[in-house]
Each structure stands twice: as C-alpha cells, then as structure tokens.
C-alpha positions as CSV (number, residue, x, y, z in Angstrom):
1,M,232.2,-160.7,-123.3
2,T,228.7,-161.8,-122.8
3,I,227.9,-165.2,-121.2
4,E,226.2,-166.4,-124.4
5,R,229.2,-165.5,-126.6
6,F,231.7,-167.0,-124.2
7,S,229.7,-170.2,-124.1
8,E,229.7,-170.3,-127.9
9,L,233.4,-169.8,-128.2
10,S,234.4,-172.1,-125.3
11,G,231.9,-174.9,-126.0
12,L,230.4,-174.8,-122.5
13,S,226.7,-174.3,-121.9
14,P,225.6,-170.9,-120.6
15,D,224.6,-172.5,-117.3
16,T,228.1,-173.9,-116.9
17,V,229.6,-170.5,-117.6
18,R,227.3,-168.9,-115.0
19,G,228.2,-171.6,-112.5
20,Q,231.9,-171.0,-113.0
21,M,231.3,-167.2,-112.6
22,N,229.4,-167.8,-109.4
23,Q,232.2,-170.0,-108.0
24,G,234.8,-167.4,-108.8
25,N,236.6,-169.5,-111.5
26,L,235.9,-167.0,-114.2
27,P,236.6,-163.3,-113.6
28,I,233.6,-161.0,-114.1
29,I,233.0,-157.4,-114.6
30,K,229.7,-155.7,-113.9
31,V,228.4,-153.2,-116.4
32,G,225.1,-151.8,-115.0
33,R,223.0,-154.9,-114.2
34,R,224.9,-157.2,-116.6
35,R,227.7,-159.5,-115.6
36,L,230.3,-160.1,-118.3
37,V,233.2,-162.5,-118.5
38,N,236.4,-160.4,-118.1
39,V,238.3,-162.0,-121.0
40,A,241.3,-159.7,-120.7
41,L,241.9,-160.6,-117.1
42,F,241.2,-164.3,-117.8
43,T,243.8,-164.3,-120.6
44,A,246.4,-162.5,-118.4
45,E,245.8,-165.1,-115.6
46,C,246.3,-167.9,-118.0
47,L,249.5,-166.5,-119.4
48,Q,250.9,-165.9,-116.0
49,S,250.2,-169.5,-114.9
50,E,252.0,-171.0,-118.0
51,D,255.7,-171.8,-117.9
52,W,257.0,-170.1,-121.0
53,S,260.7,-170.9,-120.5
C-alpha cells in the first residue's frame, strides 16, 4: 500500500508513516524505487501479537 493511502486510512500524516518505516516499526516492501507499506505482513504481525484465547 502506498504511503499516502496508508496515511489516509490510518489517520497518520505521510511524514509520520515515513518516519515509522525508517525506524523499522512498519514493514516495507520495495517495488522498483518505491517503498510501500507491507500491509499483509503488518496484519500478520498484529494478529500474532494478540491473545485470541
């Protein structure tokens, strides 16, 4: 997902999303020169960290 679209959906500014990506808090995937938020990996990490029992 693009940084701009992720920022719209999450309510964070694009600069905040970029900062979180640079710090390693959001997983990224590189497609050519573009860096995208890896939403599939982010979702999987969130589900694994939750206690579902």
